C-alpha positions in Angstrom: -0.1 1.5 1.2 2.4 4.3 0.8 1.1 7.8 1.6 3.4 10.4 0.0 0.8 13.1 0.4 0.3 12.6 4.1 4.1 12.4 4.6 4.5 15.7 2.6 1.8 17.4 4.7 3.5 16.3 7.9 6.9 17.5 6.6 5.5 20.9 5.6 3.8 21.4 8.9 7.1 20.6 10.7 9.5 22.5 8.3 7.4 25.7 8.3 6.6 25.5 12.0 2.8 25.5 11.3 1.9 23.2 14.2 1.0 19.6 14.2 -0.8 17.4 16.8 -1.2 13.6 16.4 -2.2 10.6 18.5 -1.4 6.9 18.1 -3.8 4.7 16.1 -6.3 2.3 17.6 -5.2 -1.2 18.3 -7.9 -2.3 15.8 -8.3 0.6 13.3 -10.9 0.7 10.6 -10.0 -1.6 7.7 -10.4 -1.0 4.0 -13.8 -2.1 2.7 -15.3 -2.5 6.2 -18.7 -0.9 6.4 -19.3 2.4 8.0 -23.0 3.4 8.0 -23.4 0.8 5.3 -20.6 2.2 3.1 -17.3 0.6 2.2 -14.4 2.4 4.1 -11.9 4.0 1.8 -8.6 2.0 1.5 -6.5 5.2 1.7 -8.3 6.4 4.8 -7.8 2.9 6.3 -4.0 3.3 5.7 -4.1 6.8 7.4 -5.9 5.4 10.4 -3.4 2.6 10.7 -0.9 5.3 11.4 -2.9 7.9 13.3 -5.7 7.9 15.8 -6.3 11.6 15.0 -4.4 14.6 13.8 -4.6 18.4 13.7 -2.6 19.8 10.8 -1.3 23.4 10.7 -2.6 24.5 14.0 -1.0 27.9 13.6 -2.6 28.8 10.2 -5.6 27.1 8.6 -5.9 24.0 10.7 -8.1 21.1 9.9 -8.7 18.0 12.0 -8.6 14.3 11.1 -11.6 12.9 12.9 -10.6 10.8 15.9 -10.8 7.1 15.9 -8.7 5.4 18.6 -9.0 3.2 21.7 -10.4 6.2 23.7 -12.9 7.7 21.2 -14.7 6.7 18.0 -15.9 10.0 16.9 -15.5 8.9 13.3 -18.5 6.5 13.7 -20.5 9.0 15.7 -20.0 11.8 13.1 -21.0 9.6 10.2 -24.1 8.4 11.9 -25.1 12.0 12.5 -24.4 12.9 8.9 -26.4 10.0 7.6 -29.4 11.1 9.6 -29.1 14.8 8.9 -27.6 15.4 5.5 -27.6 12.3 3.2 -31.0 13.1 1.9 -30.1 16.7 1.1 -26.8 15.6 -0.5 -28.6 13.0 -2.6 -25.7 10.7 -2.3 -24.0 9.0 0.8 -20.6 10.2 1.9 -18.1 9.3 4.6 -17.0 12.2 6.7 -13.4 12.1 7.8 -12.3 15.6 9.0 -12.6 19.3 8.9 -12.8 22.4 11.0 -15.0 25.3 9.7 -15.8 23.1 6.7 -16.1 19.3 6.3 -14.2 16.8 4.1 -15.7 13.5 3.0 -15.1 10.7 0.6 -17.6 9.6 -2.0 -17.9 5.8 -2.2 -19.9 5.7 -5.3 -17.1 7.4 -7.3 -14.4 4.9 -6.2 -11.8 4.0 -8.8 -10.7 0.4 -9.8 -8.6 0.2 -6.6 -11.5 1.3 -4.4 -10.0 4.8 -3.8 -12.7 7.4 -3.2 -12.6 11.0 -4.3 -12.7 13.8 -1.7 -15.2 16.6 -1.5 -15.4 19.8 0.6 -18.8 20.4 2.2 -20.0 23.8 3.5 -23.1 23.6 5.7 -22.9 27.2 6.9 -26.4 28.0 5.4 -27.6 24.5 6.3 -28.1 23.2 2.7 -24.8 21.4 2.0 -22.7 23.1 -0.7 -20.3 20.5 -2.2 -17.0 21.2 -4.0 -14.7 18.4 -5.4 -11.1 18.8 -4.1 -9.2 15.5 -4.8 -9.3 12.2 -6.6 -8.3 10.4 -3.4 -7.4 11.2 0.3 -3.7 11.2 -0.2 -4.0 13.6 -3.2 -6.0 15.8 -0.8 -3.1 15.8 1.7 -0.7 16.7 -1.1 -2.8 19.6 -2.3 -3.3 20.9 1.2 0.4 20.8 1.9 1.0 22.9 -1.3 -1.7 25.3 -0.3 0.1 25.8 3.1 3.4 26.5 1.3 1.6 29.1 -0.9 0.1 30.7 2.2 3.5 31.0 4.0 5.0 32.5 0.8 2.4 35.3 0.7 3.8 38.8 1.8 0.6 39.4 3.9 1.3 36.3 5.9 5.0 37.1 6.4 4.1 40.7 7.5 1.1 40.1 9.7 0.3 36.4 9.8 -3.0 37.2 7.9 -4.2 34.6 5.3 -5.8 36.2 2.3 -7.0 33.1 0.5 -8.6 29.9 1.7 -8.6 26.3 0.6 -9.9 25.3 -1.9 -11.0 28.6 -3.3 -7.6 30.1 -3.8 -6.0 26.8 -5.0 -7.3 26.2 -8.5 -3.9 25.6 -10.0 -2.9 23.3 -7.2 -6.1 21.2 -7.5 -5.7 21.1 -11.3 -2.5 19.0 -10.9 -4.8 16.2 -9.9 -5.5 14.8 -13.3 -8.0 12.2 -12.1 -10.0 14.9 -10.2 -10.1 17.0 -13.4 -11.3 14.1 -15.4 -14.1 13.3 -13.0 -15.2 17.0 -12.9 -15.2 17.3 -16.7 -17.3 14.1 -16.9 -19.9 15.7 -14.6 -19.5 13.0 -11.9 -19.8 15.5 -9.1 -22.7 17.4 -10.5 -25.5 15.6 -8.6 -23.7 16.5 -5.3 -23.2 20.2 -6.4 -26.9 21.0 -6.8 -27.0 23.6 -4.0 -23.9 25.6 -5.0 -24.0 29.0 -6.5 -22.6 30.5 -9.7 -19.4 31.5 -7.9 -18.7 27.9 -7.1 -19.4 26.8 -10.7 -17.0 29.5 -12.0 -14.4 28.2 -9.5 -14.9 24.6 -10.8 -14.5 25.8 -14.4 -11.1 27.4 -13.4 -10.0 24.1 -11.9 -10.9 22.2 -15.1 -9.5 25.0 -17.3 -6.2 25.2 -15.6 -5.1 21.9 -17.3 -5.9 23.1 -20.8 
C-alpha cells in the first residue's frame, strides 16, 4: 500500500528541521485484519508498521509518537490491552490505540470503509472521561493533515520569532481537516456521535466548523 501522507509527514519533518526519530520494523509486523484485542487491525496501520517499528514525529515542535511494535518491544499490544480494560466501556465503542503524546490517537474498526480502512479519532483523557474528536477518514489522511498543520505552525510569526506555538492540532486545523471529504461525510452523517458523548459545547462548535468549512 502506498502511503503518501506518511511520506509527506516525513518530508515535512526533514525539510523544516522539526526532528524525526524512527526505528526498523519488526521481522513479523502486525498484518491487516489480524486481531488485536479481538478487533481487526487496520490495513493502513499494517502498512505503516511494515515500514516502521516506531516513530516520533516533529520532536522540536508538537511531537507525537507512533506506538512501538518491533522485535524488542510490543507496546502496541500492551497499550491496547490497557485501553480495553480501562476505557472501552466509557467510550461505548472499541478502538485501536496507535499513538499520541499528550493526547491519544486511535482507529475505529466499526466505521471501516469498503477497503477496511478505519477512521482516526483524537482522544483526550485529561479529565478521565474520554473526550473524542474525529480527525481523519484513515491513518494516512491523518498523517497528511498533521504534516499540513506543522507547515502552518512554522509559518506563524509567533513561531518564527520565539518558537512558541499558538494553536494545537486538531483545534486550530479546521480548514485542513475539512479537506478530508470522507471524514466530513462521516461527521455529517453522525457516525462519530456515540463516541463524542462526553465532549463539551466547544468541541461540538469545533466539529461544526470542520463540517461547515466544505460548504
